[in-house]
Backbone as a printed PyTorch tensor [residue, N CA C, xyz], in Angstrom:
tensor([[[ -9.9400, -24.1240,   6.2960],
         [ -9.6710, -24.5620,   7.7250],
         [-10.1570, -23.3850,   8.6390]],

        [[-10.9750, -23.7530,   9.5630],
         [-11.5630, -22.7100,  10.4470],
         [-11.1230, -22.9660,  11.8610]],

        [[ -9.8890, -22.5480,  12.0940],
         [ -9.2770, -22.6830,  13.4270],
         [ -9.1250, -21.3500,  14.0070]],

        [[ -9.5450, -21.0440,  15.2860],
         [ -9.4040, -19.6870,  15.8880],
         [ -7.9990, -19.3100,  15.8350]],

        [[ -7.6850, -18.0720,  15.3760],
         [ -6.3250, -17.5240,  15.3610],
         [ -5.4750, -17.9470,  14.1860]],

        [[ -5.9990, -18.8860,  13.3390],
         [ -5.2830, -19.3410,  12.1530],
         [ -5.6090, -18.4110,  10.9900]],

        [[ -4.5830, -17.9590,  10.3620],
         [ -4.7950, -17.0790,   9.1950],
         [ -4.2700, -17.8310,   7.9480]],

        [[ -5.0280, -17.8490,   6.9300],
         [ -4.6060, -18.5090,   5.6950],
         [ -3.4600, -17.7640,   5.0780]],

        [[ -2.5050, -18.3670,   4.4530],
         [ -1.3590, -17.7940,   3.7310],
         [ -1.9230, -17.1780,   2.5630]],

        [[ -1.5880, -15.9180,   2.3130],
         [ -1.9360, -15.1280,   1.1230],
         [ -0.8210, -15.2530,   0.0760]],

        [[ -1.0470, -15.9080,  -1.0200],
         [ -0.0720, -16.0050,  -2.0220],
         [ -0.0070, -14.7200,  -2.8880]],

        [[  1.1360, -14.4750,  -3.5190],
         [  1.1370, -13.3700,  -4.4700],
         [  0.1100, -13.4460,  -5.5810]],

        [[ -0.3080, -14.7250,  -5.8880],
         [ -1.3230, -14.8400,  -6.9720],
         [ -2.6410, -14.1440,  -6.4860]],

        [[ -2.9920, -14.2230,  -5.2660],
         [ -4.2390, -13.6040,  -4.7510],
         [ -4.1290, -12.0320,  -4.9330]],

        [[ -2.9660, -11.4930,  -4.7470],
         [ -2.7910, -10.0790,  -4.9420],
         [ -2.9400,  -9.6610,  -6.4270]],

        [[ -2.4740, -10.5370,  -7.2630],
         [ -2.5310, -10.2990,  -8.7120],
         [ -4.0630, -10.4020,  -9.1760]],

        [[ -4.7620, -11.3310,  -8.6190],
         [ -6.1220, -11.5710,  -9.0870],
         [ -6.9400, -10.4070,  -8.6520]],

        [[ -6.7160,  -9.7330,  -7.4680],
         [ -7.5120,  -8.5930,  -7.0210],
         [ -6.9100,  -7.2580,  -7.3640]],

        [[ -5.9180,  -7.2670,  -8.2480],
         [ -5.2510,  -6.0210,  -8.7120],
         [ -4.7050,  -5.1730,  -7.5720]],

        [[ -4.1180,  -5.7400,  -6.5440],
         [ -3.5900,  -5.0360,  -5.4340],
         [ -2.1110,  -4.8610,  -5.4150]],

        [[ -1.5060,  -5.1910,  -6.5390],
         [  0.0070,  -5.0390,  -6.6530],
         [  0.3790,  -4.3640,  -7.9720]],

        [[  1.3430,  -3.5080,  -7.9290],
         [  1.8740,  -2.8920,  -9.1700],
         [  3.3060,  -3.3870,  -9.4710]],

        [[  4.0450,  -3.7010,  -8.3200],
         [  5.4360,  -4.2030,  -8.5180],
         [  5.6130,  -5.3620,  -7.5190]],

        [[  6.3760,  -6.3240,  -7.9410],
         [  6.6590,  -7.4720,  -7.0960],
         [  8.2360,  -7.5740,  -7.0060]],

        [[  8.7450,  -7.5300,  -5.7410],
         [ 10.1360,  -7.7330,  -5.4810],
         [ 10.2620,  -9.0190,  -4.7470]],

        [[ 10.9640, -10.0120,  -5.3450],
         [ 10.9750, -11.3620,  -4.7400],
         [ 12.3380, -12.0380,  -5.0400]],

        [[ 12.6220, -12.8930,  -4.1600],
         [ 13.9270, -13.6860,  -4.3320],
         [ 13.8090, -14.8300,  -5.2660]],

        [[ 12.6160, -15.5470,  -5.1740],
         [ 12.5250, -16.7020,  -6.0850],
         [ 10.9650, -16.7480,  -6.4170]],

        [[ 10.6320, -16.3080,  -7.5510],
         [  9.2870, -16.3320,  -8.0080],
         [  8.8790, -17.6080,  -8.6400]],

        [[  9.8350, -18.5130,  -8.8840],
         [  9.4930, -19.7160,  -9.5740],
         [  8.4500, -20.5470,  -8.8600]],

        [[  8.5080, -20.5790,  -7.5810],
         [  7.5020, -21.3320,  -6.8030],
         [  6.1160, -20.7280,  -6.8520]],

        [[  6.0540, -19.3990,  -6.8930],
         [  4.7910, -18.7180,  -6.9190],
         [  4.2450, -18.4430,  -8.3140]],

        [[  5.1820, -18.5590,  -9.3140],
         [  4.7530, -18.1890, -10.6970],
         [  4.4790, -19.4600, -11.5160]],

        [[  4.8340, -20.6310, -11.0310],
         [  4.5550, -21.8340, -11.7990],
         [  4.1070, -22.9510, -10.9270]],

        [[  3.4840, -23.9300, -11.5210],
         [  3.0060, -25.0840, -10.7490],
         [  3.3940, -26.3220, -11.4830]],

        [[  4.0230, -27.2050, -10.8360],
         [  4.4670, -28.4390, -11.4540],
         [  3.2420, -29.3930, -11.6640]],

        [[  2.2900, -29.2670, -10.7930],
         [  1.1050, -30.1860, -10.8130],
         [  0.0130, -29.6850, -11.7320]],

        [[  0.0830, -28.5190, -12.2870],
         [ -1.0390, -28.0070, -13.0370],
         [ -0.4750, -27.3930, -14.2930]],

        [[ -1.3340, -27.4510, -15.2950],
         [ -1.0330, -26.7900, -16.5870],
         [ -1.4490, -25.3540, -16.6070]],

        [[ -2.1540, -24.9160, -15.5690],
         [ -2.7020, -23.5220, -15.4530],
         [ -1.5830, -22.5670, -15.2490]],

        [[ -1.6110, -21.4580, -15.9300],
         [ -0.6890, -20.3920, -15.7120],
         [ -1.0660, -19.5110, -14.5430]],

        [[ -0.3360, -19.4340, -13.4820],
         [ -0.7720, -18.6430, -12.3280],
         [ -0.8830, -17.1390, -12.6790]],

        [[ -1.7220, -16.4900, -11.8600],
         [ -1.9980, -15.1100, -12.1180],
         [ -0.7570, -14.2210, -12.1200]],

        [[  0.1060, -14.4840, -11.1720],
         [  1.3550, -13.6760, -11.0760],
         [  2.2110, -13.7670, -12.2800]],

        [[  2.3670, -14.9880, -12.8360],
         [  3.1110, -15.1640, -14.0810],
         [  2.4100, -14.4480, -15.2640]],

        [[  1.1290, -14.5960, -15.3230],
         [  0.3940, -13.9100, -16.3790],
         [  0.4830, -12.3890, -16.2530]],

        [[  0.4060, -11.8360, -15.1080],
         [  0.4490, -10.4310, -14.9040],
         [  1.8450,  -9.8810, -15.3220]],

        [[  2.9270, -10.6410, -14.9150],
         [  4.2440, -10.1820, -15.2650],
         [  4.5320, -10.3180, -16.8160]],

        [[  4.0430, -11.3920, -17.4040],
         [  4.1990, -11.5710, -18.8660],
         [  3.4190, -10.5690, -19.6540]],

        [[  2.1890, -10.2500, -19.2370],
         [  1.3500,  -9.2910, -19.9170],
         [  1.6980,  -7.8220, -19.6980]],

        [[  2.4420,  -7.5890, -18.6940],
         [  2.9930,  -6.1790, -18.4880],
         [  2.3780,  -5.3470, -17.4010]],

        [[  1.2230,  -5.6060, -16.8120],
         [  0.7500,  -4.6230, -15.7790],
         [  1.4910,  -4.7020, -14.5100]],

        [[  2.2850,  -5.8170, -14.2640],
         [  3.0040,  -5.9620, -13.0400],
         [  4.5150,  -5.9350, -13.3480]],

        [[  5.2090,  -5.1080, -12.6600],
         [  6.6920,  -4.9940, -12.7830],
         [  7.2560,  -6.0140, -11.7710]],

        [[  8.2550,  -6.8110, -12.2410],
         [  8.8190,  -7.8710, -11.4060],
         [ 10.3160,  -7.5420, -11.2680]],

        [[ 10.8000,  -7.4800, -10.0470],
         [ 12.2120,  -7.2410,  -9.7980],
         [ 12.7610,  -8.4500,  -9.0410]],

        [[ 13.4960,  -9.3650,  -9.6650],
         [ 14.0740, -10.4910,  -8.9880],
         [ 15.3710, -10.0290,  -8.3170]],

        [[ 15.5900, -10.3820,  -7.0860],
         [ 16.7770, -10.0440,  -6.3760],
         [ 17.2400, -11.3110,  -5.5650]],

        [[ 18.5240, -11.3450,  -5.2040],
         [ 19.0250, -12.4530,  -4.4200],
         [ 18.4940, -12.3050,  -2.9510]],

        [[ 18.5680, -13.3830,  -2.2070],
         [ 18.0610, -13.4070,  -0.8490],
         [ 18.8650, -12.4240,   0.0190]],

        [[ 20.1440, -12.3950,  -0.1600],
         [ 20.9880, -11.4560,   0.6230],
         [ 20.7150,  -9.9870,   0.3690]],

        [[ 20.5020,  -9.6290,  -0.9620],
         [ 20.2330,  -8.2890,  -1.3330],
         [ 18.8810,  -7.9420,  -0.7500]],

        [[ 17.8710,  -8.7710,  -0.8290],
         [ 16.6030,  -8.4160,  -0.3330],
         [ 16.6550,  -8.0940,   1.1640]],

        [[ 17.3450,  -9.0080,   1.8840],
         [ 17.4980,  -8.8390,   3.3340],
         [ 18.2180,  -7.5380,   3.6880]],

        [[ 19.2980,  -7.1970,   2.8900],
         [ 19.9820,  -5.9240,   3.1230],
         [ 19.1750,  -4.7280,   2.8000]],

        [[ 18.3690,  -4.7680,   1.7970],
         [ 17.5270,  -3.6420,   1.4240],
         [ 16.4410,  -3.3810,   2.4910]],

        [[ 15.8650,  -4.5120,   3.0530],
         [ 14.9400,  -4.3450,   4.1370],
         [ 15.6110,  -3.8110,   5.4480]],

        [[ 16.8000,  -4.3240,   5.7040],
         [ 17.5320,  -3.7620,   6.8530],
         [ 17.8490,  -2.3490,   6.7280]],

        [[ 18.2570,  -1.9490,   5.4880],
         [ 18.5250,  -0.4490,   5.3090],
         [ 17.2820,   0.3810,   5.3830]],

        [[ 16.1250,  -0.1930,   5.0170],
         [ 14.8510,   0.5340,   5.2290],
         [ 14.5130,   0.6490,   6.6430]],

        [[ 14.6720,  -0.4420,   7.4310],
         [ 14.4020,  -0.4060,   8.8880],
         [ 15.3000,   0.5190,   9.6270]],

        [[ 16.5550,   0.7020,   9.1930],
         [ 17.5070,   1.4930,   9.8760],
         [ 17.4890,   2.9590,   9.3750]],

        [[ 16.5670,   3.2070,   8.4630],
         [ 16.3740,   4.5720,   7.8790],
         [ 17.6390,   5.0500,   7.2090]],

        [[ 18.2580,   4.0990,   6.5010],
         [ 19.4810,   4.4600,   5.6810],
         [ 19.0530,   4.8820,   4.3020]],

        [[ 19.9310,   5.5370,   3.5910],
         [ 19.6230,   5.9220,   2.2450],
         [ 19.7930,   4.8270,   1.2350]],

        [[ 20.3150,   3.6780,   1.5870],
         [ 20.4890,   2.6110,   0.7700],
         [ 21.7680,   1.8650,   1.1030]],

        [[ 22.1710,   0.9050,   0.3060],
         [ 23.4250,   0.2020,   0.5180],
         [ 24.0030,  -0.1220,  -0.8080]],

        [[ 25.3080,  -0.5760,  -0.8000],
         [ 25.9490,  -1.0470,  -2.0170],
         [ 26.2190,  -2.5360,  -1.9080]],

        [[ 26.1660,  -3.1850,  -2.9840],
         [ 26.5270,  -4.6940,  -3.0190],
         [ 27.3660,  -4.9030,  -4.2190]],

        [[ 28.2290,  -5.8730,  -4.1480],
         [ 29.1460,  -6.2310,  -5.2840],
         [ 28.2470,  -6.5830,  -6.3980]],

        [[ 28.6870,  -6.0690,  -7.5960],
         [ 27.9760,  -6.4120,  -8.8170],
         [ 28.4600,  -7.8190,  -9.2290]],

        [[ 27.4520,  -8.7030,  -9.5140],
         [ 27.8380, -10.0810,  -9.9550],
         [ 27.4020, -10.2440, -11.4210]],

        [[ 28.1260, -11.0620, -12.1040],
         [ 27.9040, -11.1390, -13.6000],
         [ 26.5080, -11.6920, -13.8430]],

        [[ 25.9110, -12.4600, -12.8830],
         [ 24.5300, -13.0420, -13.1930],
         [ 23.3760, -12.0510, -12.7460]],

        [[ 23.8250, -10.9670, -12.1250],
         [ 22.8370,  -9.9260, -11.7270],
         [ 22.9180,  -8.7340, -12.7490]],

        [[ 21.9250,  -8.6060, -13.6110],
         [ 22.0050,  -7.6010, -14.6510],
         [ 22.0750,  -6.1110, -14.0640]],

        [[ 21.4720,  -5.8840, -12.9100],
         [ 21.4110,  -4.5910, -12.3360],
         [ 20.8180,  -3.5370, -13.2380]],

        [[ 19.8280,  -3.9090, -13.9730],
         [ 19.1920,  -3.0060, -14.9370],
         [ 18.6240,  -1.7770, -14.2080]],

        [[ 19.0330,  -0.6690, -14.7480],
         [ 18.4930,   0.6570, -14.2400],
         [ 19.0780,   1.0040, -12.8160]],

        [[ 20.0850,   0.3440, -12.4080],
         [ 20.6390,   0.6360, -11.0420],
         [ 21.9310,   1.3380, -11.2620]],

        [[ 22.3070,   2.1960, -10.2460],
         [ 23.5070,   2.9770, -10.2640],
         [ 24.7110,   2.1360,  -9.9930]],

        [[ 25.7490,   2.1340, -10.8300],
         [ 26.9330,   1.3690, -10.5520],
         [ 28.0350,   2.3170, -10.0650]],

        [[ 28.8330,   1.8460,  -9.2150],
         [ 30.0220,   2.5520,  -8.6750],
         [ 31.2030,   1.6250,  -8.6200]],

        [[ 32.3670,   2.2070,  -8.9090],
         [ 33.6150,   1.4650,  -8.7980],
         [ 34.3470,   1.8730,  -7.6630]],

        [[ 34.6430,   1.0330,  -6.6570],
         [ 35.4030,   1.2970,  -5.4950],
         [ 36.6800,   0.4250,  -5.4440]],

        [[ 37.8310,   0.9830,  -5.4080],
         [ 39.0440,   0.1760,  -5.3900],
         [ 39.1050,  -0.8570,  -6.5590]],

        [[ 38.6270,  -0.5140,  -7.6700],
         [ 38.6590,  -1.3340,  -8.9020],
         [ 37.5540,  -2.3660,  -8.9150]],

        [[ 36.6480,  -2.3560,  -7.9600],
         [ 35.5970,  -3.4480,  -7.9450],
         [ 34.3130,  -2.7350,  -8.1680]],

        [[ 33.4000,  -3.3980,  -9.0250],
         [ 32.1060,  -2.7730,  -9.3010],
         [ 31.0700,  -3.1020,  -8.1940]],

        [[ 30.2790,  -2.1220,  -7.8850],
         [ 29.1870,  -2.2870,  -6.9970],
         [ 27.9700,  -1.6260,  -7.5120]],

        [[ 26.8220,  -2.1440,  -7.0790],
         [ 25.4910,  -1.6330,  -7.4890],
         [ 24.8410,  -1.0120,  -6.2580]],

        [[ 24.3490,   0.2530,  -6.4220],
         [ 23.5860,   0.9060,  -5.3360],
         [ 22.2220,   0.2400,  -5.1980]],

        [[ 21.8680,  -0.1070,  -3.9630],
         [ 20.5430,  -0.7570,  -3.7870],
         [ 19.6970,   0.1690,  -2.9110]],

        [[ 18.5820,   0.5990,  -3.4020],
         [ 17.6610,   1.4190,  -2.6120],
         [ 17.0150,   0.6370,  -1.5080]],

        [[ 16.7330,   1.3400,  -0.3460],
         [ 16.1990,   0.6090,   0.7770],
         [ 14.7450,   0.2760,   0.5300]],

        [[ 14.2210,  -0.7240,   1.2440],
         [ 12.7860,  -1.1260,   1.1760],
         [ 12.2210,  -1.0360,   2.5830]],

        [[ 11.0160,  -0.4950,   2.6800],
         [ 10.4030,  -0.4590,   3.9170],
         [  8.9340,  -0.7690,   3.6470]],

        [[  8.2440,  -1.2460,   4.6820],
         [  6.8550,  -1.6960,   4.5210],
         [  5.9070,  -0.4590,   4.4160]],

        [[  4.9040,  -0.6220,   3.6070],
         [  3.8870,   0.4450,   3.5690],
         [  2.5120,  -0.0790,   3.8640]]])
């Protein structure tokens, strides 16, 4: 489509194909990692499975909070630890008997 001012959406797969990403932090990679209409394995899924790309799945709320903490120049935030969130490699803290996971801030680069 050649419309003035219109920019094509860049999918994560394009970043994988051109080796422009080392780590992917996303809320829902299912849509970008698989295709219902095609038997072809997308580049992002292949890159994650083969190992050159690190994938960190997070919930929508956690991602938003990490971006907010980065924009506010905070050192991070804590979020309640949920049983379905493995929190691999993350610092856990117990406050008033409840477990929390420390979340590092995210900022654009």
